[in-house]
Each structure stands twice: as structure tokens, then as C-alpha cells.
Legacy VTK file of the C-alpha trace (Angstrom):
# vtk DataFile Version 3.0
C-alpha trace
ASCII
DATASET POLYDATA
POINTS 271 float
-22.335 -4.790 37.997
-20.133 -7.690 36.945
-22.728 -8.843 34.439
-23.012 -5.327 33.002
-19.217 -5.016 32.772
-18.977 -8.404 31.105
-21.776 -7.516 28.691
-20.202 -4.217 27.608
-16.471 -4.945 27.960
-16.283 -8.375 26.348
-19.039 -7.738 23.817
-17.502 -6.242 20.671
-20.811 -4.673 19.660
-21.204 -2.869 22.997
-17.537 -2.074 23.628
-16.848 1.545 22.537
-13.276 0.679 21.524
-14.675 -1.672 18.858
-16.900 1.089 17.478
-15.251 1.962 14.175
-17.066 5.285 13.766
-16.058 6.443 17.233
-12.412 5.412 16.869
-12.196 6.915 13.390
-13.452 10.188 14.840
-10.640 10.127 17.397
-8.133 9.280 14.636
-9.295 12.207 12.502
-9.164 14.568 15.478
-5.623 13.442 16.279
-4.512 13.842 12.664
-5.901 17.390 12.591
-4.049 18.196 15.820
-0.791 16.746 14.478
-1.241 18.722 11.262
-1.717 21.988 13.169
1.293 21.225 15.349
3.475 20.507 12.347
2.344 23.837 10.871
3.990 25.541 13.828
0.848 26.277 15.842
1.677 25.862 19.531
-1.214 25.616 21.952
-1.822 24.021 25.322
-5.233 22.896 24.090
-3.682 21.078 21.118
-1.135 19.420 23.411
-3.839 18.245 25.796
-5.959 16.879 22.943
-2.938 15.075 21.529
-2.155 13.474 24.901
-5.793 12.444 25.414
-5.989 10.916 21.912
-2.761 9.014 22.513
-4.151 7.723 25.808
-7.309 6.573 24.012
-5.202 4.681 21.473
-3.222 2.980 24.236
-6.398 1.987 26.085
-7.875 0.745 22.809
-4.870 -1.501 22.235
-4.972 -2.840 25.796
-8.730 -3.498 25.681
-8.475 -5.326 22.376
-5.632 -7.435 23.754
-7.842 -8.420 26.702
-10.960 -9.122 24.628
-9.360 -10.733 21.579
-6.137 -12.060 23.032
-2.638 -11.101 21.895
-2.521 -13.784 19.195
-5.796 -12.826 17.552
-5.052 -9.117 17.930
-1.749 -9.230 16.045
-3.174 -11.620 13.473
-5.348 -8.842 12.050
-3.500 -6.541 9.639
-5.333 -3.394 10.760
-4.537 -4.141 14.401
-0.886 -4.562 13.448
-0.937 -1.063 11.950
-2.731 0.418 14.972
-0.544 -1.282 17.559
2.724 -0.544 15.774
1.961 3.152 15.277
0.740 3.468 18.886
3.948 1.972 20.266
6.249 3.893 17.910
4.676 7.275 18.635
4.512 6.929 22.419
8.093 8.217 23.008
7.140 11.458 21.242
4.867 12.321 24.189
7.970 12.791 26.317
8.557 16.044 24.423
5.658 17.552 26.374
7.219 16.758 29.739
10.988 16.625 29.092
12.359 19.745 27.343
15.450 17.939 26.070
13.221 15.592 24.082
11.736 18.434 22.008
14.282 17.915 19.253
12.872 14.417 18.726
9.301 15.625 18.428
9.280 14.784 14.716
8.311 11.300 15.844
4.845 12.727 16.541
4.286 12.947 12.794
4.272 9.157 12.649
0.956 9.249 14.473
-0.550 10.519 11.238
-0.078 6.979 9.940
-3.193 6.107 11.884
-5.173 7.896 9.203
-4.762 4.672 7.244
-7.436 3.253 9.509
-9.774 5.092 7.182
-9.225 2.212 4.800
-11.310 0.131 7.196
-14.335 1.906 5.791
-13.533 0.257 2.479
-15.030 -2.924 3.886
-18.428 -1.300 3.525
-17.974 -0.814 -0.192
-19.813 -3.222 -2.437
-17.715 -6.131 -3.769
-14.563 -4.819 -2.042
-13.663 -8.372 -1.013
-13.865 -9.611 -4.613
-11.842 -6.642 -5.844
-9.103 -7.269 -3.262
-9.054 -10.987 -4.113
-8.684 -10.151 -7.825
-5.862 -7.726 -7.048
-3.922 -10.353 -5.077
-4.462 -12.914 -7.844
-3.218 -10.460 -10.485
-0.201 -9.645 -8.334
0.679 -13.321 -7.981
0.316 -13.974 -11.706
2.524 -11.015 -12.648
5.085 -11.602 -9.868
7.494 -13.504 -12.128
7.582 -10.737 -14.714
7.950 -8.069 -12.022
10.868 -9.961 -10.511
12.527 -10.283 -13.918
11.987 -6.585 -14.552
13.608 -5.754 -11.209
16.587 -7.979 -12.017
17.063 -6.142 -15.322
17.016 -2.801 -13.495
19.646 -3.974 -10.998
21.934 -5.443 -13.679
21.774 -2.360 -15.902
22.243 -0.087 -12.890
25.382 -1.966 -11.821
26.753 -1.778 -15.357
26.063 1.957 -15.536
27.671 2.494 -12.132
30.811 0.726 -13.329
30.994 2.728 -16.570
29.617 6.168 -15.666
30.477 6.538 -11.962
33.115 9.184 -12.676
31.097 10.997 -15.360
27.913 11.361 -13.247
28.520 10.328 -9.634
25.219 11.911 -8.552
23.386 9.290 -10.635
25.787 6.342 -10.866
28.258 6.891 -8.022
27.163 3.569 -6.480
24.712 0.788 -7.390
21.960 2.217 -5.144
22.113 5.573 -6.916
22.209 3.676 -10.192
19.053 1.732 -9.364
17.231 4.938 -8.484
18.435 6.546 -11.725
17.150 3.532 -13.671
13.736 3.893 -12.041
13.773 7.515 -13.148
14.585 6.483 -16.704
12.092 3.624 -16.833
9.307 5.898 -15.562
10.299 8.518 -18.176
11.388 10.876 -15.406
14.625 12.752 -16.057
15.234 10.764 -19.226
17.141 13.657 -20.811
18.763 15.087 -17.650
20.622 11.889 -16.813
22.201 11.362 -20.277
23.147 15.054 -20.467
24.882 14.801 -17.107
26.779 11.703 -18.253
28.029 13.075 -21.586
29.367 16.331 -20.156
32.976 16.776 -21.343
32.954 13.703 -23.598
34.144 13.534 -27.202
31.286 14.321 -29.658
31.371 10.780 -31.026
30.943 9.285 -27.550
28.218 11.808 -26.799
26.047 10.393 -29.594
26.844 6.796 -28.640
25.967 7.340 -24.979
22.752 9.174 -25.848
21.763 6.348 -28.205
22.494 3.850 -25.426
20.187 5.667 -23.005
17.516 6.013 -25.692
17.584 2.229 -26.116
17.258 1.793 -22.348
14.365 4.256 -22.254
12.549 2.582 -25.145
13.137 -0.994 -23.982
12.645 -0.594 -20.247
10.515 2.521 -19.975
8.099 2.304 -22.889
7.937 -1.410 -23.736
8.715 -2.737 -20.244
6.228 -0.587 -18.364
3.578 -1.221 -21.018
4.045 -4.979 -20.613
3.745 -4.715 -16.853
0.515 -2.736 -17.137
-0.956 -5.080 -19.736
-0.062 -8.239 -17.797
-1.513 -6.863 -14.578
-4.720 -5.651 -16.234
-5.118 -8.923 -18.150
-4.743 -10.860 -14.908
-7.475 -8.771 -13.292
-9.726 -9.185 -16.327
-9.018 -12.909 -16.491
-10.327 -13.316 -12.952
-13.544 -11.533 -13.907
-13.807 -13.594 -17.086
-13.531 -16.802 -15.066
-16.506 -15.709 -12.962
-18.505 -14.882 -16.081
-17.618 -18.240 -17.654
-18.665 -20.068 -14.503
-22.004 -18.261 -14.500
-22.552 -19.026 -18.187
-21.735 -22.694 -17.619
-24.219 -22.782 -14.759
-26.867 -21.213 -16.999
-26.140 -23.745 -19.761
-26.516 -26.556 -17.252
-29.878 -25.250 -16.046
-31.089 -24.713 -19.620
-30.098 -28.281 -20.444
-32.025 -29.584 -17.431
-35.127 -27.611 -18.479
-34.797 -28.949 -22.038
-34.582 -32.522 -20.758
-37.665 -32.010 -18.598
-39.600 -30.593 -21.541
-38.588 -33.533 -23.737
-39.693 -35.994 -21.051
-43.072 -34.274 -20.710
-43.576 -34.328 -24.472
-42.668 -38.019 -24.524
-45.250 -38.816 -21.864
-47.982 -36.907 -23.695
-47.269 -38.706 -26.929
LINES 1 272
271 0 1 2 3 4 5 6 7 8 9 10 11 12 13 14 15 16 17 18 19 20 21 22 23 24 25 26 27 28 29 30 31 32 33 34 35 36 37 38 39 40 41 42 43 44 45 46 47 48 49 50 51 52 53 54 55 56 57 58 59 60 61 62 63 64 65 66 67 68 69 70 71 72 73 74 75 76 77 78 79 80 81 82 83 84 85 86 87 88 89 90 91 92 93 94 95 96 97 98 99 100 101 102 103 104 105 106 107 108 109 110 111 112 113 114 115 116 117 118 119 120 121 122 123 124 125 126 127 128 129 130 131 132 133 134 135 136 137 138 139 140 141 142 143 144 145 146 147 148 149 150 151 152 153 154 155 156 157 158 159 160 161 162 163 164 165 166 167 168 169 170 171 172 173 174 175 176 177 178 179 180 181 182 183 184 185 186 187 188 189 190 191 192 193 194 195 196 197 198 199 200 201 202 203 204 205 206 207 208 209 210 211 212 213 214 215 216 217 218 219 220 221 222 223 224 225 226 227 228 229 230 231 232 233 234 235 236 237 238 239 240 241 242 243 244 245 246 247 248 249 250 251 252 253 254 255 256 257 258 259 260 261 262 263 264 265 266 267 268 269 270
């Protein structure tokens, strides 16, 4: 019995809680239940299924802690997501047993975050590791420009908050609102609503000046800035692929050179 328990419990291949297909099925079932509950469908069956799924997630976390160890468990990014969501959503189960906790039942919706475990299936896709490595490399190479772009957004937002806070407090009442408004402008979202809200009640001359100012911001940050970000990021991804192609071509040139040298030596011996 002990040998069988050791074989199944401590063997990741035999342990059902390490079976990705099985656990993903439980995740999908729980997400469906949460969705139906959030749609206002109340049912004892749904509540029981939700409690059972939550218990399975807790047991899964405990089993993986025992088999892998706490250090190795929390070292894996997917386990961090699973464990965090499991712990955060546990208090929501009190709503089933304590009536006063019903008003906090919105916490149950956080359990839907476990649907992100579906991304684990991405590991089965061909070349997913190379694609993820290229993405991280491109992100590192474009980090400096992204940081500079963010600094520009913050500076312009603070300036706009200082100048237009009284004219359009809903957009520039404080720096945080200003930053959000700048993101709207730079993504060409609300590019005409924000200037129109600012110029309300202004002198006609100032109306044209302010609109020109926001047009410059839109063109410089929204059109040119976003285009540069896209081009830099795509070029970084392509550069990584080009490096692989160059390495393969260099390897082919080396092999061709070796074959040529061998052929020349054979011809020399025959002569």
C-alpha cells in the first residue's frame, strides 16, 4: 500500500493533480459555474459544484506543495497564479454559509482568473519557447524607448493638469486623470472630445491655439510615437529571427568550405 501510494502520489505522471487535462477540465467547469452565478442563476447544484471545485483547487495546491516543495512550487509562474487565485477566492465561499457575507460574494468572480491556466496548453504549440524568448528579447531592446515615451506622457499630463485643470477637471483635474487623458489622445481615442471640453467658454483666438496644441500632441505622440514603438518592437522581433538565419547560413558556409577543401585534397592526391 505504501509503495502504491508513493508511486502514485509522488510520481507527477501518475498523480491526478499533475494531469493538466484533468485540472483544466475542472477549471473550465468552475468558470462556467461562476459565469452562470454572475448571470443571476441561483441553484443549489451550482453552489455544490463551486464548493467541490474550490476544494479540488485547495487539495491541488497542498499536494503540489508536498510533492514539489514550497520553494519549487512558488518558483513556477503558473503555480503562482494558481496558488494566489486559490487563496484570494477562498473567503468568497463563506457567502454560502454566512448570510452576512453575501454582499462580498463578488470576490467569487476572481476565481475566473484560473481560466488563464489555459495558457499552459500553449506549451504544446510548436516553437512556442522560441516565440516567447523572442518576445522577451524585443521587450528588453525596446524598454528604453518605452520608458522615455512614458516619461513624455507623464510630463505632458502634469503640464496639462496645471494649465487646464479648471477648464476640464474631468480630464485634467489631477495628474492621474491627465495621464489617462494622454493615453486616450496617444491612442487616438477621444482626440476631439478632450480638446472640445477644454476650449468650452474660451475666447475664439485661444480656442484655435488650444486645438492646434492638442493636434500637435496627437500627431507627435499618437501617430509618430505609437508608430515608432510598433516599428522598434517588430524590428527587434525580426532581428532575433534574422540572427538565427545568419547563424544557419554561416554554418552552411562553413560546411561548404569543408567539403570544398576535401574535394581539393582528393584532386591533389589523384594528380
